[in-house]
Structure formats: structure tokens, C-alpha cells
C-alpha positions in Angstrom: 123.8 226.7 83.1 122.8 229.7 85.7 124.8 233.0 85.0 126.0 232.8 88.8 127.3 229.3 88.2 129.5 230.2 85.3 130.5 233.2 86.8 131.6 231.6 90.1 133.3 228.8 88.1 135.1 231.2 85.9 136.6 233.0 89.0 136.7 230.4 91.5 136.6 226.8 89.8 138.2 224.8 92.8 135.7 225.8 95.6 132.7 223.9 96.5 129.0 224.9 95.5 128.2 225.9 98.8 131.3 228.2 99.3 130.9 229.5 95.5 126.8 230.4 96.9 127.7 232.1 100.1 130.8 233.9 98.2 127.9 235.1 95.1 125.6 236.2 97.9 127.8 238.0 100.1 129.2 240.1 96.9 125.7 241.0 95.6 124.5 242.0 98.9 127.7 243.7 100.3 126.7 246.9 102.0 122.8 246.5 101.2 122.4 245.2 104.8 121.9 249.4 105.4 118.1 248.9 104.0 117.5 246.3 106.9 116.9 249.2 109.1 114.4 250.9 106.7 110.6 251.3 107.6 108.5 248.8 106.0 106.0 249.2 103.0 109.1 251.2 100.6 109.3 250.5 96.7 112.0 249.4 94.5 112.9 249.7 91.2 115.6 247.0 90.2 117.3 247.8 86.9 119.3 244.7 86.1 117.2 242.6 88.7 118.7 239.3 87.0 117.3 236.5 88.5 115.4 238.4 91.3 118.2 237.7 94.1 118.5 241.2 95.3 115.1 242.1 94.4 113.9 239.1 96.8 116.1 240.2 99.5 114.6 243.5 99.5 111.1 242.2 99.6 112.3 239.9 102.5 113.3 243.5 104.3 110.3 245.2 104.1 109.5 246.5 100.3 105.8 246.4 99.5 106.5 246.6 95.8 109.7 245.3 94.0 109.6 245.9 90.4 112.9 244.5 87.9 113.9 245.0 84.7 116.5 242.6 82.9 117.4 242.3 79.0 117.8 238.7 79.7 114.7 236.8 79.3 116.2 233.4 80.7 116.8 235.4 83.7 113.4 237.5 83.7 112.0 233.9 83.9 113.7 232.7 86.9 112.8 236.1 88.7 109.1 235.7 87.5 108.7 232.4 89.9 109.3 234.7 93.0 106.3 235.3 94.8 104.8 236.3 98.1 102.1 237.1 100.1 103.0 240.5 101.5 105.1 242.0 98.4 104.3 243.2 94.6 106.9 241.8 92.7 106.7 242.3 88.6 109.4 241.4 86.3 109.8 242.8 82.9 112.3 241.8 80.0 113.6 245.2 78.6 116.2 246.6 76.4 117.0 250.4 77.1 117.3 252.3 73.9 115.6 256.1 75.0 114.3 257.5 77.7 110.9 258.2 76.1 110.6 254.7 74.9 111.2 253.3 78.2 108.5 255.3 80.2 106.2 254.8 77.1 106.8 251.0 77.1 106.6 250.7 80.7 103.4 252.6 81.7 103.3 250.2 84.7 106.5 251.8 86.3 105.7 254.2 89.3 106.2 257.8 89.2 108.9 257.2 91.8 110.6 254.9 94.1 112.1 255.0 97.4 115.2 252.9 95.9 116.8 252.5 92.5 118.9 249.5 92.2 121.6 249.8 88.9 123.3 246.8 89.6 126.5 246.2 87.2 124.5 247.4 84.4 125.5 251.1 84.6 127.5 250.9 81.0 124.6 250.3 79.2 123.0 253.6 79.8 123.0 257.1 77.8 122.9 260.0 79.9 118.8 261.1 79.6 118.4 257.4 80.8 120.6 257.9 83.8 118.7 261.7 83.8 115.4 259.9 83.9 116.6 257.3 86.6 117.6 260.2 88.8 114.0 261.5 88.4 112.6 258.2 89.4 114.6 258.2 92.8 112.8 259.8 95.6 115.4 258.8 98.2 118.3 255.8 97.5 120.2 255.0 94.4 122.3 252.2 94.4 125.0 251.2 91.8 127.7 248.7 91.5 129.9 248.7 88.6 133.3 250.1 87.6 131.5 252.0 84.7 129.1 253.8 87.2 131.8 255.4 88.9 131.8 258.2 86.4 128.2 258.6 87.2 129.3 259.9 91.3 129.9 263.3 90.8 126.8 263.6 88.7 125.0 262.1 91.4 126.7 264.7 94.0 126.0 267.3 91.2 122.2 266.7 91.5 121.4 266.8 95.5 122.8 263.1 96.2 124.4 262.6 99.3 127.2 259.8 100.0 125.7 257.0 102.3 128.1 254.1 101.7 131.1 254.8 99.1 134.4 252.9 99.8 136.5 250.6 98.0 136.0 247.4 100.0 132.3 247.6 98.7 131.2 247.0 95.3 127.5 248.4 96.0 127.6 252.2 96.3 124.6 254.4 98.1 123.6 257.5 97.6 120.9 259.3 99.8 118.4 262.6 97.9 
């Protein structure tokens, strides 16, 4: 069973599969339509990319390069099936140990990305890795998850401004 299916079944067991799919997509994309207005040819690093659903949406919205990293090999295999003639996708399995090891093990990373996505996995990072992700961020830093709220002040102290941060939306958007 896919992660999506088990996640939804545990929270909404009586809904039909079409309603469950729609809910799952809306929950993951809530607030991210902001990026549909961006000029094309931007770059994205999706940390915790899972099966690549959000990564693929950014490709549809005009990204030229989308790199995704996740610690779950089964989900990365699903993401690696995404293909496009106009977008360069690369999905890699990786468990974060140290910031230095992350950069050394992933020489294919760009020096910076227009958008860094950190969706529901902030709780797995220590401060040096969070610092590294800030330096890789050229313009936008997006996160989702309760554990990430402790980094809001950190983002603000490091020159980021709030674009979207309200209780109705799980995705928080900051701009450098």
C-alpha cells in the first residue's frame, strides 16, 4: 500500500478513493499556488520529496530543474518514474547525517536553488543542516510541519520575510 493510501485511510476511512485523492492533493498543495505566478525556468530542491507529487507540480508550473531527496527508497523509486521533455528531474535516496556529508555525497546539487521545499520532514534536521539549507536558498524557503515552527524566528533573523504563514494553511512560505 502506498504511503498516501495508508495515511488517508488512517484519517478518513469512510471516504471513497476519489475524495481521498482530492483531499490528499489539496492538503499537500495548499498555498503553493503562489508559485504558479512565477516566471518559468526556476530551480527547486524538494527535501522529503516522497513519491515526487509536489516536485512534479513545480515542474508543471515552470521549473526547469527539480531535485528531490527522500530517505524512503520505495518512494524515491516512484519519484524516479516522473519524466518530462522540458524539466530536468533528479530524485535521490538520502538520509541526512551531517551537513558536510550531505554536500560531499551529493556533488550534483546546485550551488543554490530558487525554491527549497521542506515538506513535513523538518523534525529530522539538526541546526547545521538547517543552516546549510538556508545557504542553498536563493529566493524562497517553504516548509510544512509542526516541528518546523521553531525555525520561523530563525528564518526571520536570517533575512527571510513571511509570504504565507497562517493557521489555515499547513505550508509556510518565506522569501529571502
